[in-house]
TIZA-701757 format. One record per atom (N, C-alpha, C): residue number from 1; residue in three letters; atom name; x, y, z negated. Coordinates in steps of 0.1 Angstrom, whole numbers, plus 5000, padded with zeros to 4 digits. Each point is the difference from the previous one (the first is absolute). Layout:
NUM / ala / CA / X / Y / Z
...
This chain:
1 / unk / N / 5009 / 4988 / 5000
1 / unk / CA / 4992 / 5012 / 5002
1 / unk / C / 5007 / 5014 / 4998
2 / unk / N / 5013 / 4997 / 4994
2 / unk / CA / 5008 / 5012 / 4999
2 / unk / C / 5004 / 5004 / 5014
3 / unk / N / 5003 / 4991 / 5009
3 / unk / CA / 5005 / 5003 / 5014
3 / unk / C / 4988 / 5005 / 5007
4 / unk / N / 4987 / 4996 / 4998
4 / unk / CA / 4990 / 5006 / 5008
4 / unk / C / 4997 / 5016 / 4998
5 / unk / N / 5002 / 4999 / 4985
5 / unk / CA / 4995 / 5016 / 4994
5 / unk / C / 5012 / 5008 / 5007
6 / unk / N / 5012 / 4995 / 4998
6 / unk / CA / 5011 / 5009 / 5004
6 / unk / C / 4999 / 5003 / 5016
7 / unk / N / 4996 / 4990 / 5008
7 / unk / CA / 4998 / 5001 / 5014
7 / unk / C / 4990 / 5010 / 5002
8 / unk / N / 4989 / 5001 / 4990
8 / unk / CA / 4988 / 5011 / 5003
8 / unk / C / 5007 / 5013 / 4995
9 / unk / N / 5008 / 5000 / 4989
9 / unk / CA / 5006 / 5015 / 4998
9 / unk / C / 5007 / 5005 / 5010
10 / unk / N / 5010 / 4991 / 5006
10 / unk / CA / 5006 / 5005 / 5013
10 / unk / C / 4992 / 5006 / 5010
11 / unk / N / 4990 / 4993 / 5004
11 / unk / CA / 4991 / 5005 / 5010
11 / unk / C / 4994 / 5014 / 4998
12 / unk / N / 4997 / 5001 / 4986
12 / unk / CA / 4992 / 5013 / 4997
12 / unk / C / 5011 / 5012 / 5001
13 / unk / N / 5012 / 4998 / 4993
13 / unk / CA / 5011 / 5008 / 5002
13 / unk / C / 5002 / 5004 / 5014
14 / unk / N / 5001 / 4991 / 5007
14 / unk / CA / 5005 / 5002 / 5013
14 / unk / C / 4987 / 5004 / 5012
15 / unk / N / 4989 / 5001 / 4992
15 / unk / CA / 4988 / 5004 / 5006
15 / unk / C / 4999 / 4993 / 5016
16 / unk / N / 5002 / 4985 / 5000
16 / unk / CA / 4998 / 4991 / 5010
16 / unk / C / 4990 / 4991 / 4999
17 / unk / N / 4988 / 5002 / 5009
17 / unk / CA / 4989 / 4995 / 5002
17 / unk / C / 5006 / 4982 / 5003
18 / unk / N / 5008 / 4998 / 5010
18 / unk / CA / 5003 / 4988 / 5003
18 / unk / C / 5007 / 4991 / 4987
19 / unk / N / 5009 / 5008 / 4995
19 / unk / CA / 5005 / 4994 / 4986
19 / unk / C / 4990 / 4998 / 4988
20 / unk / N / 4992 / 5007 / 5002
20 / unk / CA / 4987 / 4998 / 4990
20 / unk / C / 4992 / 4990 / 5002
21 / unk / N / 4997 / 4998 / 5014
21 / unk / CA / 4993 / 4986 / 5003
21 / unk / C / 5008 / 4988 / 4998
22 / unk / N / 5011 / 5000 / 5004
22 / unk / CA / 5009 / 4989 / 4997
22 / unk / C / 5001 / 4996 / 4985
23 / unk / N / 5003 / 5011 / 4992
23 / unk / CA / 5000 / 5001 / 4985
23 / unk / C / 4990 / 4995 / 4993
24 / unk / N / 4988 / 5002 / 5009
24 / unk / CA / 4988 / 4995 / 4991
24 / unk / C / 4997 / 4988 / 5003
25 / unk / N / 5003 / 4995 / 5011
25 / unk / CA / 4999 / 4986 / 5004
25 / unk / C / 5010 / 4990 / 4989
26 / unk / N / 5012 / 5007 / 5001
26 / unk / CA / 5008 / 4994 / 4989
26 / unk / C / 4995 / 4999 / 4987
27 / unk / N / 4997 / 5010 / 4997
27 / unk / CA / 4996 / 5002 / 4983
27 / unk / C / 4987 / 4989 / 5000
28 / unk / N / 4993 / 5001 / 5009
28 / unk / CA / 4987 / 4990 / 4997
28 / unk / C / 5003 / 4988 / 5000
29 / unk / N / 5011 / 4996 / 5009
29 / unk / CA / 5004 / 4985 / 5000
29 / unk / C / 5006 / 4996 / 4988
30 / unk / N / 5007 / 5009 / 4995
30 / unk / CA / 5009 / 4997 / 4987
30 / unk / C / 4992 / 5001 / 4989
31 / unk / N / 4990 / 5009 / 4998
31 / unk / CA / 4989 / 5000 / 4992
31 / unk / C / 4992 / 4987 / 4996
32 / unk / N / 4997 / 4995 / 5014
32 / unk / CA / 4992 / 4990 / 4998
32 / unk / C / 5007 / 4985 / 4998
33 / unk / N / 5013 / 5001 / 5002
33 / unk / CA / 5010 / 4987 / 4996
33 / unk / C / 5001 / 5004 / 4985
34 / unk / N / 5001 / 5011 / 4997
34 / unk / CA / 5001 / 5002 / 4980
34 / unk / C / 4987 / 4992 / 4995
35 / unk / N / 4988 / 5005 / 5007
35 / unk / CA / 4988 / 4997 / 4994
35 / unk / C / 4999 / 4985 / 5001
36 / unk / N / 5002 / 4995 / 5011
36 / unk / CA / 4997 / 4984 / 5003
36 / unk / C / 5010 / 4992 / 4989
37 / unk / N / 5012 / 5005 / 4997
37 / unk / CA / 5010 / 4996 / 4991
37 / unk / C / 4995 / 5000 / 4987
38 / unk / N / 4996 / 5010 / 4994
38 / unk / CA / 4996 / 5005 / 4988
38 / unk / C / 4987 / 4991 / 4998
39 / unk / N / 4992 / 4997 / 5007
39 / unk / CA / 4988 / 4994 / 4997
39 / unk / C / 5003 / 4985 / 5003
40 / unk / N / 5009 / 4996 / 5006
40 / unk / CA / 5003 / 4986 / 4999
40 / unk / C / 5006 / 4996 / 4986
41 / unk / N / 5008 / 5010 / 4994
41 / unk / CA / 5006 / 4998 / 4987
41 / unk / C / 4989 / 5001 / 4990
42 / unk / N / 4991 / 5008 / 4999
42 / unk / CA / 4989 / 5000 / 4991
42 / unk / C / 4992 / 4988 / 5001
43 / unk / N / 4998 / 4996 / 5012
43 / unk / CA / 4990 / 4987 / 5001
43 / unk / C / 5005 / 4988 / 4997
44 / unk / N / 5015 / 5000 / 5001
44 / unk / CA / 5009 / 4987 / 4996
44 / unk / C / 4999 / 5001 / 4987
45 / unk / N / 5002 / 5011 / 4991
45 / unk / CA / 5004 / 4999 / 4985
45 / unk / C / 4987 / 5002 / 4992
46 / unk / N / 4989 / 5003 / 5007
46 / unk / CA / 4987 / 4998 / 4991
46 / unk / C / 4997 / 4988 / 4997
47 / unk / N / 4994 / 4998 / 4987
47 / unk / CA / 4995 / 4986 / 4997
47 / unk / C / 4987 / 4998 / 5009
48 / unk / N / 4998 / 4987 / 5003
48 / unk / CA / 4991 / 4996 / 5009
48 / unk / C / 4983 / 5005 / 4995
49 / unk / N / 4998 / 4998 / 4987
49 / unk / CA / 4989 / 5005 / 4992
49 / unk / C / 4997 / 5016 / 5003
50 / unk / N / 5010 / 5005 / 5001
50 / unk / CA / 4999 / 5015 / 5001
50 / unk / C / 5004 / 5009 / 5013
51 / unk / N / 5002 / 4991 / 5008
51 / unk / CA / 5006 / 5008 / 5012
51 / unk / C / 4990 / 5008 / 5008
52 / unk / N / 4988 / 4999 / 4998
52 / unk / CA / 4992 / 5007 / 5008
52 / unk / C / 4999 / 5013 / 4992
53 / unk / N / 5001 / 4998 / 4988
53 / unk / CA / 5000 / 5015 / 4991
53 / unk / C / 5011 / 5009 / 5005
54 / unk / N / 5012 / 4991 / 4998
54 / unk / CA / 5013 / 5008 / 5001
54 / unk / C / 5003 / 5005 / 5016
55 / unk / N / 4994 / 4993 / 5011
55 / unk / CA / 5003 / 5004 / 5011
55 / unk / C / 4991 / 5012 / 5003
56 / unk / N / 4987 / 5000 / 4995
56 / unk / CA / 4991 / 5012 / 5000
56 / unk / C / 5006 / 5013 / 4996
57 / unk / N / 5004 / 4997 / 4985
57 / unk / CA / 5007 / 5012 / 4995
57 / unk / C / 5011 / 5004 / 5008
58 / unk / N / 5010 / 4991 / 5005
58 / unk / CA / 5010 / 5004 / 5009
58 / unk / C / 4997 / 5009 / 5012
59 / unk / N / 4987 / 4998 / 5005
59 / unk / CA / 4995 / 5007 / 5013
59 / unk / C / 4996 / 5013 / 4994
60 / unk / N / 4994 / 5000 / 4989
60 / unk / CA / 4995 / 5013 / 4994
60 / unk / C / 5013 / 5010 / 4997
61 / unk / N / 5009 / 4995 / 4993
61 / unk / CA / 5013 / 5006 / 4998
61 / unk / C / 5008 / 5006 / 5012
62 / unk / N / 5000 / 4993 / 5012
62 / unk / CA / 5006 / 5001 / 5013
62 / unk / C / 4990 / 5014 / 5006
63 / unk / N / 4987 / 4997 / 4999
63 / unk / CA / 4993 / 5011 / 5009
63 / unk / C / 5002 / 5012 / 4991
64 / unk / N / 4999 / 5000 / 4988
64 / unk / CA / 5002 / 5012 / 4993
64 / unk / C / 5014 / 5008 / 5001
65 / unk / N / 5009 / 4991 / 4999
65 / unk / CA / 5016 / 5004 / 5005
65 / unk / C / 5001 / 5005 / 5014
66 / unk / N / 4993 / 4995 / 5008
66 / unk / CA / 4999 / 5005 / 5012
66 / unk / C / 4994 / 5012 / 5004
67 / unk / N / 4989 / 5003 / 4992
67 / unk / CA / 4992 / 5013 / 5000
67 / unk / C / 5007 / 5010 / 4995
68 / unk / N / 5005 / 4998 / 4988
68 / unk / CA / 5007 / 5012 / 4993
68 / unk / C / 5008 / 5008 / 5006
69 / unk / N / 5010 / 4996 / 5010
69 / unk / CA / 5009 / 5008 / 5006
69 / unk / C / 4992 / 5007 / 5011
70 / unk / N / 4990 / 4995 / 5006
70 / unk / CA / 4994 / 5008 / 5011
70 / unk / C / 4992 / 5011 / 4993
71 / unk / N / 4994 / 4999 / 4987
71 / unk / CA / 4991 / 5009 / 4992
71 / unk / C / 5013 / 5010 / 4996
72 / unk / N / 5011 / 4997 / 4995
72 / unk / CA / 5012 / 5008 / 4995
72 / unk / C / 5004 / 5010 / 5012
73 / unk / N / 5000 / 4993 / 5012
73 / unk / CA / 5005 / 5007 / 5012
73 / unk / C / 4990 / 5010 / 5004
74 / unk / N / 4988 / 4996 / 4999
74 / unk / CA / 4989 / 5011 / 5004
74 / unk / C / 4999 / 5011 / 4989
75 / unk / N / 5003 / 4997 / 4986
75 / unk / CA / 5000 / 5012 / 4992
75 / unk / C / 5015 / 5010 / 4999
76 / unk / N / 5011 / 4994 / 5004
76 / unk / CA / 5012 / 5004 / 5003
76 / unk / C / 4997 / 5012 / 5013
77 / unk / N / 4995 / 4992 / 5009
77 / unk / CA / 4997 / 5007 / 5014
77 / unk / C / 4993 / 5015 / 4998
78 / unk / N / 4990 / 4997 / 4991
78 / unk / CA / 4991 / 5014 / 4998
78 / unk / C / 5008 / 5009 / 4992
79 / unk / N / 5010 / 4996 / 4991
79 / unk / CA / 5009 / 5009 / 4993
79 / unk / C / 5011 / 5006 / 5010
80 / unk / N / 5005 / 4994 / 5009
80 / unk / CA / 5009 / 5003 / 5009
80 / unk / C / 4997 / 4995 / 5016
81 / unk / N / 5012 / 4995 / 5006
81 / unk / CA / 4999 / 4995 / 5012
81 / unk / C / 4999 / 4986 / 5000
82 / unk / N / 4994 / 4993 / 5012
82 / unk / CA / 4999 / 4988 / 5002
82 / unk / C / 5013 / 4991 / 4999
83 / unk / N / 5011 / 5007 / 5006
83 / unk / CA / 5012 / 4994 / 5004
83 / unk / C / 5008 / 5000 / 4985
84 / unk / N / 4998 / 5009 / 4992
84 / unk / CA / 5006 / 5000 / 4986
84 / unk / C / 4993 / 4990 / 4991
85 / unk / N / 4986 / 4998 / 5003
85 / unk / CA / 4992 / 4991 / 4991
85 / unk / C / 5005 / 4985 / 5004
86 / unk / N / 5001 / 4998 / 5012
86 / unk / CA / 5004 / 4988 / 5004
86 / unk / C / 5014 / 4995 / 4997
87 / unk / N / 5010 / 5011 / 4999
87 / unk / CA / 5012 / 4999 / 4997
87 / unk / C / 5003 / 4995 / 4984
88 / unk / N / 4994 / 5008 / 4994
88 / unk / CA / 4998 / 4999 / 4983
88 / unk / C / 4996 / 4987 / 4998
89 / unk / N / 4988 / 4996 / 5006
89 / unk / CA / 4993 / 4985 / 4996
89 / unk / C / 5011 / 4988 / 5006
90 / unk / N / 5004 / 5002 / 5012
90 / unk / CA / 5010 / 4991 / 5006
90 / unk / C / 5013 / 4998 / 4990
91 / unk / N / 5005 / 5009 / 4993
91 / unk / CA / 5011 / 5000 / 4993
91 / unk / C / 4996 / 4992 / 4987
92 / unk / N / 4987 / 5004 / 4994
92 / unk / CA / 4995 / 4992 / 4990
92 / unk / C / 4997 / 4986 / 5003
93 / unk / N / 4996 / 4995 / 5011
93 / unk / CA / 4999 / 4988 / 5004
93 / unk / C / 5012 / 4992 / 5000
94 / unk / N / 5011 / 5007 / 5005
94 / unk / CA / 5012 / 4994 / 5002
94 / unk / C / 5007 / 5000 / 4987
95 / unk / N / 4997 / 5007 / 4991
95 / unk / CA / 5005 / 4999 / 4987
95 / unk / C / 4993 / 4988 / 4991
96 / unk / N / 4988 / 4999 / 5003
96 / unk / CA / 4992 / 4989 / 4993
96 / unk / C / 5006 / 4985 / 5007
97 / unk / N / 5002 / 5001 / 5013
97 / unk / CA / 5003 / 4986 / 5006
97 / unk / C / 5014 / 4998 / 4997
98 / unk / N / 5009 / 5011 / 4996
98 / unk / CA / 5014 / 4998 / 4996
98 / unk / C / 4999 / 4993 / 4987
99 / unk / N / 4993 / 5008 / 4992
99 / unk / CA / 5000 / 4995 / 4986
99 / unk / C / 4994 / 4984 / 4998
100 / unk / N / 4990 / 4996 / 5010
100 / unk / CA / 4994 / 4987 / 4999
100 / unk / C / 5014 / 4991 / 5004
101 / unk / N / 5004 / 5004 / 5010
101 / unk / CA / 5012 / 4991 / 5006
101 / unk / C / 5012 / 4999 / 4991
102 / unk / N / 5001 / 5009 / 4992
102 / unk / CA / 5012 / 4999 / 4989
102 / unk / C / 4994 / 4992 / 4990
103 / unk / N / 4988 / 4999 / 4995
103 / unk / CA / 4996 / 4994 / 4991
103 / unk / C / 4999 / 4984 / 5003
104 / unk / N / 4996 / 4998 / 5013
104 / unk / CA / 4999 / 4986 / 5005
104 / unk / C / 5014 / 4995 / 5002
105 / unk / N / 5011 / 5006 / 5004
105 / unk / CA / 5012 / 4996 / 5000
105 / unk / C / 5005 / 4996 / 4986
106 / unk / N / 4999 / 5010 / 4991
106 / unk / CA / 5005 / 4996 / 4984
106 / unk / C / 4993 / 4986 / 4997
107 / unk / N / 4987 / 5000 / 5003
107 / unk / CA / 4991 / 4988 / 4995
107 / unk / C / 5006 / 4986 / 5006
108 / unk / N / 5003 / 5002 / 5014
108 / unk / CA / 5005 / 4987 / 5007
108 / unk / C / 5016 / 4996 / 4995
109 / unk / N / 5006 / 5012 / 4995
109 / unk / CA / 5015 / 4997 / 4995
109 / unk / C / 4999 / 4995 / 4986
110 / unk / N / 4988 / 5004 / 4993
110 / unk / CA / 5001 / 4995 / 4987
110 / unk / C / 4994 / 4983 / 4999
111 / unk / N / 4991 / 4999 / 5010
111 / unk / CA / 4995 / 4985 / 5003
111 / unk / C / 5012 / 4992 / 5005
112 / unk / N / 5006 / 5004 / 5009
112 / unk / CA / 5012 / 4994 / 5005
112 / unk / C / 5011 / 4997 / 4991
113 / unk / N / 5002 / 5008 / 4989
113 / unk / CA / 5011 / 5001 / 4991
113 / unk / C / 4993 / 4990 / 4989
114 / unk / N / 4988 / 4998 / 4998
114 / unk / CA / 4992 / 4991 / 4989
114 / unk / C / 5003 / 4986 / 5006
115 / unk / N / 4998 / 4999 / 5015
115 / unk / CA / 5000 / 4986 / 5004
115 / unk / C / 5014 / 4995 / 5000
116 / unk / N / 5010 / 5010 / 5003
116 / unk / CA / 5012 / 4994 / 5001
116 / unk / C / 5008 / 4997 / 4986
117 / unk / N / 4994 / 5004 / 4989
117 / unk / CA / 5006 / 5001 / 4986
117 / unk / C / 4992 / 4985 / 4995
118 / unk / N / 4991 / 4997 / 5005
118 / unk / CA / 4994 / 4986 / 4995
118 / unk / C / 5004 / 4988 / 5010
119 / unk / N / 5005 / 5003 / 5011
119 / unk / CA / 5007 / 4987 / 5006
119 / unk / C / 5014 / 4997 / 4996
């Protein structure tokens, strides 16, 4: 997702419609892959007797998390320009994604270290 958002930033900064279209397709593909992967993870780890509840909750969280940036951009664009609103929200998305990536990396290293110390 970081790559897609970065491509969108590049398109907006360079005011290029062609780059914007390509970046939008790229961002959409990458976001859908992230969604598919995270949904598969949630579905896999959910207990069978609660899978429906957990997956439904996952969908609600994803829809809210998808809607909030759009609302935020709308509010920010009313206060300033649409380009600045987009850039501010894009940097926030990149920061959130980077934080998640660091957390995931730390967790994977901790799990790997735990497995290595028991074998």
